[in-house]
C-alpha positions as CSV (number, residue, x, y, z in Angstrom):
1,M,0.1,0.2,-0.2
2,S,1.1,3.8,-0.5
3,N,1.7,5.9,2.1
4,T,-0.8,8.3,0.5
5,P,-2.4,10.3,3.5
6,F,-6.3,9.1,4.5
7,S,-8.7,11.6,3.7
8,R,-12.1,10.5,3.5
9,P,-14.3,12.9,5.1
10,G,-18.2,13.0,4.6
11,A,-20.6,9.9,4.2
12,V,-19.7,6.6,3.9
13,D,-21.4,4.6,0.5
14,L,-20.5,1.1,0.0
15,S,-23.3,0.8,-2.3
16,G,-21.5,0.1,-5.2
17,L,-18.6,-2.9,-3.4
18,K,-19.1,-5.8,-5.6
19,R,-20.4,-8.8,-3.1
20,S,-19.0,-11.4,-5.3
21,A,-15.2,-10.3,-5.4
22,A,-14.1,-11.8,-1.9
23,P,-15.9,-14.0,0.3
24,S,-17.2,-13.0,3.8
25,A,-16.5,-15.0,6.8
26,P,-19.2,-17.3,7.9
27,S,-21.8,-15.4,10.2
28,G,-20.5,-15.5,13.9
29,A,-17.1,-16.0,12.1
30,T,-13.5,-14.0,13.3
31,P,-11.1,-14.0,9.8
32,T,-8.0,-15.7,9.5
33,G,-5.6,-13.7,11.6
34,A,-8.3,-11.3,13.5
35,P,-7.7,-10.9,17.2
36,A,-9.9,-13.1,18.5
37,G,-11.3,-11.3,21.6
38,S,-15.0,-11.6,22.9
39,S,-15.8,-8.0,23.5
40,A,-19.4,-7.0,24.2
41,Y,-18.8,-3.8,21.9
42,A,-16.6,-4.8,19.1
43,V,-17.6,-6.4,15.4
44,T,-15.9,-7.5,12.8
45,L,-16.5,-5.7,9.6
46,T,-17.8,-6.9,6.3
47,E,-18.6,-5.8,3.3
48,E,-22.3,-7.4,4.3
49,N,-22.5,-5.5,7.8
50,F,-20.2,-2.3,7.2
51,Q,-22.8,-0.2,5.9
52,A,-25.9,-0.9,8.6
53,E,-22.9,-0.6,11.6
54,L,-21.6,2.7,10.5
55,E,-25.6,3.8,10.4
56,T,-25.6,3.3,14.2
57,S,-22.8,6.2,14.3
58,I,-26.0,8.7,14.5
59,N,-26.5,7.9,18.1
60,A,-22.8,7.0,19.2
61,P,-19.8,7.1,18.0
62,V,-18.1,4.0,16.0
63,V,-14.6,3.4,16.0
64,L,-13.1,1.5,12.7
65,V,-9.3,-0.2,13.0
66,F,-8.1,-1.8,10.0
67,Y,-5.3,-4.0,10.4
68,S,-3.2,-6.5,9.1
69,P,-1.6,-9.6,11.0
70,S,0.3,-10.5,8.1
71,R,2.1,-7.6,6.9
72,M,2.1,-5.9,10.1
73,A,1.8,-8.0,13.9
74,A,1.5,-4.3,15.9
75,S,-1.8,-3.5,14.2
76,A,-3.1,-7.2,15.4
77,Q,-2.4,-5.8,18.9
78,L,-4.1,-2.4,18.3
79,A,-7.3,-3.9,17.2
80,S,-6.8,-6.2,20.4
81,D,-5.8,-2.8,22.4
82,L,-9.1,-1.3,21.1
83,E,-11.1,-4.2,21.7
84,T,-10.2,-4.1,25.3
85,L,-11.1,-0.6,25.4
86,S,-14.1,-0.9,24.0
87,D,-15.3,-2.8,27.1
88,E,-13.9,-0.4,29.3
89,F,-15.8,2.4,28.3
90,E,-19.1,0.5,28.2
91,G,-20.6,1.2,24.9
92,R,-19.5,5.3,24.7
93,F,-18.0,3.3,21.3
94,L,-18.9,0.6,18.9
95,L,-15.9,-0.9,17.7
96,G,-15.3,-2.0,14.5
97,K,-12.3,-4.0,13.1
98,V,-11.7,-4.9,9.3
99,D,-8.6,-7.2,8.6
100,I,-8.4,-5.7,4.8
101,D,-6.5,-9.5,4.3
102,A,-9.9,-10.9,4.7
103,A,-11.6,-7.8,3.2
104,P,-9.5,-6.3,1.2
105,Q,-12.3,-4.3,-0.8
106,L,-13.4,-2.7,2.5
107,G,-9.5,-0.8,2.5
108,Q,-9.9,0.0,-1.1
109,A,-13.1,1.2,-1.0
110,L,-12.1,3.8,1.5
111,Q,-8.9,4.0,0.3
112,V,-7.0,3.2,3.5
113,P,-3.1,4.0,2.4
114,S,-2.0,1.6,5.0
115,V,-1.8,-0.4,8.1
116,P,-2.5,0.4,11.3
117,L,-5.2,3.0,11.0
118,V,-8.0,4.2,13.1
119,A,-10.9,6.4,12.3
120,L,-14.1,8.0,13.6
121,V,-17.5,7.7,12.8
122,L,-20.1,10.6,14.0
123,Q,-23.5,10.5,12.7
124,G,-22.4,9.0,9.2
125,R,-19.5,10.5,8.6
126,L,-16.0,9.0,8.5
127,A,-12.7,11.0,9.9
128,P,-9.1,9.6,10.6
129,L,-7.9,9.4,14.1
130,L,-4.5,7.3,14.0
131,Q,-2.0,6.1,11.5
132,D,-0.1,4.2,14.4
133,A,0.0,2.2,17.1
134,P,0.1,4.2,20.8
135,P,0.2,2.3,24.0
136,L,-2.8,1.3,25.4
137,D,-2.6,4.0,28.1
138,E,-2.3,6.7,25.4
139,L,-5.1,5.4,23.5
140,R,-7.2,5.6,26.5
141,Q,-6.5,9.2,26.8
142,I,-7.2,9.7,22.7
143,L,-10.8,8.3,22.9
144,T,-11.6,9.8,25.9
145,Q,-11.2,13.7,24.5
146,V,-12.9,11.8,21.2
147,L,-15.8,11.0,23.4
148,Q,-16.1,14.5,25.2
149,A,-15.7,16.0,21.5
150,A,-18.7,13.9,20.5
151,A,-20.4,14.8,23.3
152,A,-19.9,18.8,23.0
153,Q,-21.6,17.7,19.5
154,G,-24.8,16.3,21.2
155,V,-24.0,12.7,20.3
156,T,-24.4,10.9,23.9
157,G,-25.9,7.6,23.2
158,R,-24.7,4.3,23.9
159,H,-24.0,1.3,21.9
160,Q,-25.6,-1.7,23.5
161,P,-23.9,-4.9,24.1
162,R,-23.5,-7.7,21.2
163,A,-23.7,-11.3,22.0
164,N,-20.1,-12.5,20.9
165,G,-19.6,-9.0,19.0
166,A,-22.8,-9.5,17.0
167,P,-26.0,-7.9,15.9
168,S,-28.8,-8.8,17.0
169,D,-31.4,-11.9,15.8
170,D,-32.7,-9.3,13.1
171,G,-29.6,-7.9,11.6
172,E,-30.2,-4.6,13.2
173,P,-28.1,-3.4,16.1
174,A,-29.2,-3.4,19.6
175,V,-31.1,-0.2,21.0
176,D,-31.8,0.5,24.4
177,P,-35.5,1.3,24.1
178,R,-35.2,3.6,26.6
179,Y,-33.0,6.1,25.2
180,A,-34.2,5.3,21.5
181,P,-37.2,8.4,21.7
182,A,-34.3,11.0,22.7
183,Q,-32.0,10.0,20.6
184,D,-34.6,9.3,17.2
185,A,-35.3,13.4,18.2
186,L,-31.7,14.0,18.0
187,A,-31.1,12.3,15.2
188,A,-34.1,14.3,13.2
189,G,-32.9,17.9,14.2
190,D,-36.3,17.3,17.1
191,I,-34.3,19.2,20.1
192,D,-37.5,20.1,22.2
193,R,-38.8,16.7,21.4
194,A,-35.4,15.2,22.6
195,V,-35.7,17.4,25.8
196,A,-39.1,16.4,26.5
197,E,-38.0,12.7,26.0
198,Y,-34.6,13.2,28.1
199,Q,-36.9,15.1,30.5
200,K,-39.1,12.1,31.0
201,L,-36.0,9.9,31.8
202,V,-35.2,11.7,34.3
203,D,-38.4,12.4,36.3
204,A,-39.1,8.7,36.1
205,N,-35.5,7.8,37.3
206,P,-33.2,10.8,38.7
207,A,-30.8,8.5,39.7
208,D,-29.7,7.6,35.6
209,A,-26.7,9.2,34.7
210,E,-26.9,9.2,31.1
211,A,-30.3,10.4,30.5
212,A,-28.9,13.6,33.1
213,A,-26.1,14.4,30.6
214,G,-28.5,13.5,27.8
215,L,-30.8,16.3,28.8
216,A,-28.3,18.7,29.7
217,M,-26.8,18.2,26.6
218,A,-30.5,18.8,24.4
219,K,-31.1,22.0,26.9
220,V,-27.3,23.5,25.8
221,L,-28.4,22.5,22.4
222,Q,-31.9,23.8,22.5
223,R,-30.6,27.6,24.0
224,T,-28.5,27.6,21.1
225,A,-30.1,26.6,18.0
226,S,-30.9,30.0,16.7
227,V,-28.4,32.3,18.1
228,D,-26.1,34.0,16.1
229,A,-22.5,32.9,17.4
230,A,-20.6,36.3,16.2
231,A,-23.6,38.4,17.9
232,A,-23.3,36.7,21.1
233,R,-19.5,36.8,21.5
234,T,-19.7,40.6,20.7
235,V,-22.5,41.1,23.7
236,A,-20.6,38.7,26.0
237,A,-18.0,41.0,25.0
238,E,-19.0,44.6,26.0
239,R,-21.2,42.9,29.1
240,P,-18.9,41.2,31.4
241,D,-21.2,40.7,33.9
242,D,-24.0,40.2,32.3
243,V,-25.2,36.4,33.3
244,D,-27.3,35.8,30.1
245,A,-24.7,36.8,27.9
246,Q,-21.7,35.0,29.7
247,T,-24.2,31.6,29.7
248,L,-24.9,31.9,26.4
249,V,-21.2,32.5,25.2
250,A,-20.4,29.4,27.4
251,D,-23.0,27.3,26.0
252,L,-21.1,28.2,22.1
253,D,-17.8,27.2,23.4
254,L,-19.0,24.2,24.9
255,L,-20.6,22.9,21.7
256,G,-17.2,24.3,19.9
257,G,-15.4,21.7,22.0
258,H,-13.5,24.8,24.1
259,V,-14.9,22.7,27.5
260,E,-12.2,24.2,29.7
261,D,-12.7,27.4,28.2
262,A,-16.5,27.5,29.1
263,F,-16.1,26.4,32.4
264,S,-13.6,29.0,33.0
265,R,-16.1,31.7,31.6
266,L,-18.2,30.6,34.4
267,V,-15.6,30.0,37.2
268,D,-15.2,33.5,36.6
269,L,-18.3,34.9,36.3
270,V,-19.1,33.5,39.7
271,R,-16.0,35.3,40.9
272,R,-17.4,38.3,40.0
273,T,-21.5,38.5,40.9
274,S,-23.3,37.4,44.0
275,G,-26.4,36.6,45.1
276,D,-29.2,35.5,42.8
277,E,-27.2,36.2,39.8
278,R,-24.1,34.0,41.2
279,D,-26.3,31.3,41.8
280,K,-27.6,31.4,38.6
281,A,-24.4,31.2,36.6
282,R,-23.2,28.1,39.3
283,T,-26.5,26.8,38.5
284,H,-25.5,27.0,34.7
285,L,-22.2,26.0,35.0
286,L,-23.2,22.6,36.9
287,G,-25.8,21.9,34.0
288,L,-22.5,22.0,31.6
289,F,-20.6,19.7,34.2
290,A,-23.6,17.3,33.8
291,A,-23.6,17.5,29.7
292,V,-19.6,16.7,29.5
293,G,-20.1,14.0,32.3
294,N,-18.5,14.2,35.5
295,E,-16.1,11.8,35.7
296,D,-14.2,13.7,33.1
297,P,-10.9,15.1,34.7
298,R,-12.0,18.9,33.1
299,V,-15.5,18.6,35.1
300,L,-13.5,17.5,38.3
301,K,-10.5,20.1,37.9
302,G,-14.2,22.7,36.9
303,R,-15.7,21.7,40.2
304,Q,-12.5,22.1,42.2
305,A,-12.4,25.8,40.6
306,L,-16.0,26.7,41.2
307,A,-15.5,25.3,44.8
308,S,-12.4,27.9,45.2
309,A,-14.6,30.4,43.6
310,L,-17.5,29.9,45.9
311,F,-15.8,29.8,49.4
C-alpha cells in the first residue's frame, strides 16, 4: 500500500462494492488472523454488515480499526487494545474491526493507505484518528478526548452490548429502548422533543446519569439553536458581568469543543457576581458539568475551581 494520507470525510457509501469479489466470513466467524477477543462492544466488519454498523454512529460513535496480522503484527495488537478499551468504555463507542487481508475491498473502497489505521465515524461521517499504534494508556486518553468532543456535539448515546460482538437476531444493532425516543429526536433535528423525552427519563429515575447527561446536552443545543454566534460573543465582550450573555457564550464554547474555556468563563463569572446572579451562573455551570460527564477530568478540575470561587 502507498503512504498517501488517508482523507475521506463525509458520509460513507459502499453501495457500489461488488459483493462477489471476496468471500466473507460465515456468520459469527472471525476472519483468519483477526484478534480473537470477546468484547461485547466490538464487531468484525464485512462488506455485508459495514454500512449497517456505520449507521449506528447517528446515536453513538463508531471507531474503525484497519489492521493486517500478516503484514504488521503491531496493527493486530492495536486492534486487540482497542477491543479491550471498548469494554472499558461500556458502549460509549462501538469498535468495528477490519482485517484488510480478509476484507480487502473495504480497505480499497475507503482508500486506506496503510495499516494500522484508526478512524472515527460520527453521525455517518468518517474521519481519520491514528496511523500508528500507540500504547494502551495513550489510546485511552485519545478516545476519552474523542468521546468528550462527540458529547459536546450532542452525540451522547451508547451502543448496547452484542452477543460475542454480533448484531441482534434481526440483523440490526440492539438499541436501548429507554433512550431511543430521545436519540431519534436528536437524529431528526427535533431538539425540543429530545429535551422532553430526556426529561421524562430523568423524572422517572433521577439517578439515571446517562439520561441526565443527555438532557443537559439537549438543553445546550436547545438554547443555542437559533443563536448568531458572532453577535452573542460581541455582546458578551461588551457586558462581562451579564449572566445571560456569558452563559450563552459558554454554551457555544462547549458545543465548539472548548470545554475548559466554557468552564473558566462561568467560574470567573461566579467570582465577580453575587446573590441571584451568582446562583444563576453556578447553576448553569453545573448543567454544563452534567453535559460533559461527572467523571471527565476537566469537570473534576472545574468543580475544584468552582468551589474555590464560591468559598
